[in-house]
Phi, psi and omega in degrees: 000133182293151179280161181227152183304326182268005175085001181222142180288155179289147175286166180298324179295316179295322179295321179295317177299317181298319181290313184296314184267359179056044185296307180293321181301327181267010177075027181245182176221164178301318180299318179295321180296315180292315179300318178296322179297317179297318179298316179297314181298314180295327183283326181257002181297343179302337182297334179295337178259321187283314184300314178300323179296318180293312181294328178298329176295340177261006176104358179284131179305133190297303185297322180291324180297327178297313180293320179298320179298314181292319181296312181298316180297317181298312181298314185290324177296317180296320177298315180298317182295312184285321186270316183264342181049055183226139185279057179229123182268160183230151174195175179305130188284126172292137184098303176296321180294326178291320176299316181297312186288320189254350177240309184289316182302310178299321181289321183279337178096348178198157178288335178295317178292325177298318177293329175297323177294324177295320177298317177299319177304311181296317182292318179292321177295324177298320177300318179296323178292313182296332177280354179085001185289317183295317178294320180296321178296317180299317181287341180278345182286127178302148183303318182295325177290324177295320176297320179294323177299314179298315180292322179296321177293326175300315175298320181298312183292326175294321179295319175302316179298317179296321179290316178299327179281350185064019172283337171237131182247131181263143173078030177282159180301135173072006179202146179296320180222163178201176181284151177279183183241116182291352174285344173285127185301317181296319179295318179297316178299317180296318179298318177297320179297322177298316180296315180298311182294322179297319179295318180296317179294317181298327178270008177053041178288131178296135181073027184303317183291320178296312180300320179299316179295315181294316180294320180292324176297318178299319177295325178299323175297318181298320180272002177060040174259001175211163181202167178288147179292150183266341181211160180233092181293152180292126183287136176201148175234014185301328185284346182234332183293136177061028175255005180296130182259087183293318180297323179292340179272348182277069179233141183299324183290346178264355183298320176300322178291322177298318178299318181296316180296318179297318180299312181296312181298316183302308188270335174300316182292320178301315180293317182294313180298320179298316181296315180294318180297318178295318182293323181272358183058041178255045178235157178274187184294343178262005179082013181266155182265115177299135179072024184297332182297322178297321178300314183290326177296311180296321179298318180293315177299325182295325176299315179294320178297316179300316178295320180296322181272359177079026183250008186074179185295125177268132185216171180293144185247127178294339177298348174301341177300335177296319177291320177298321179297335178273358176111358180294138182221001186227177178289345177300320175308314185288324176298315180296320176301317179299317178298319179296323176295318180294321177296328182290349178300317183273351180229036183304321179299334180294333179300334180286351179293321181279108183281164177302328180296338181270327178276337181302315178301323178295319178298317181297316181289327174296320176302319177299316181294326183279333184293345181299342180295342178302324184297341182265359179277137178277102181272003178282324178273098186292336179293339175255325184295320181294312174301322178298319178298319179298319176301313182304314189273327186285324180306307182288321187284338176264354183059033184214114176297317183298318180293319178298315178296317182298313179297322179294317179299312182299315180298318180300312182295316182292315181296315178297318182297312183282351176267003180078014182246039185296336179290342179290344187261126176296144182303327179291335174291320175296316180297315179297319179297318178295321179295319177297316180301316178297319179296316181294328182278316186244326190277335186264004182289000000 
């Protein structure tokens, strides 16, 4: 019997996992996949608190929305892991949930009709995937723009972390943003957490992001910015699950909103999947993602599942980069994240123990790890470099992945066209640019 590094042969179950998820083939280990899953869950676990609050603003019952959020995320993550075998987790989309609660619900007249519109979004996007259009669009994007999308999302996620940490404050007098105040306990805890996590990452400590979150949470207890939950309500989703009113969403006056939701969902996922694939080095020599259609199919189905369960559109999460940074490379990571979400159904109040000040440092450091993709962009060709720069800068400052991609696409197509190099641009890039232009003019109002 051959020897093994840990002194023991793998069990048949472990061997089966290794074969099915191609763990060894992708240069990973079972430990890295699990460790990465925990890092991803802790980093995106804030959605269990944030999404219900946002949906409650649209009339969805608060406690039930928490369970629906965890259930939808758990199911969709497990589907992504087993079917697509890709290290990207899913949950109710930030930004999309706000559009649903504060734009779609008032226009549709009820949260049930709004969820029906989300179901339509998922089903129509699935049709585009099955027709090969979504995959074709992804493959038509130039490599430098895909790299810029990944780096731009890195800046975006770091900016989210800075805002969550209150190290950056939005909407101050006389300026769009400004510095936070370290006299605020949460800000001080987050700043300490950034230093702790940065030291752990710099020393390449295994599980650095997880340790950073746990240590910062412990400091949060000391500063009394977090506490143990006082009660554990009985979990149920009966009040929201399968209440989506699809027929009620089939109204002409709601079609612009449906178009807007599809546009955001369509391109947010393309950008997120590209960024995760580049970071995990799961791309071929042409920069394409093997098996991308399975990823896009599950993502589209997840939107419909989220609407059906009353959790808003479920989509791919860039916070999965936290798991990739820990070494995760397969769908096993995503399955474990799904299991953790399902377990959180019965212990949802415990998710509140980890404050934003504790997850913010992980987001900031993940942003640092992702920004390295800038170095691979060819800045000599200005017809591509300028659009890439627009993608980089617009994503974080607009708080919108879709807007950053859209401005970059439009700039790329126009610059190439007016430079006499129109043949360099794939026809789908022209079509996508035109669709973005229409969305920016009419769909996003």
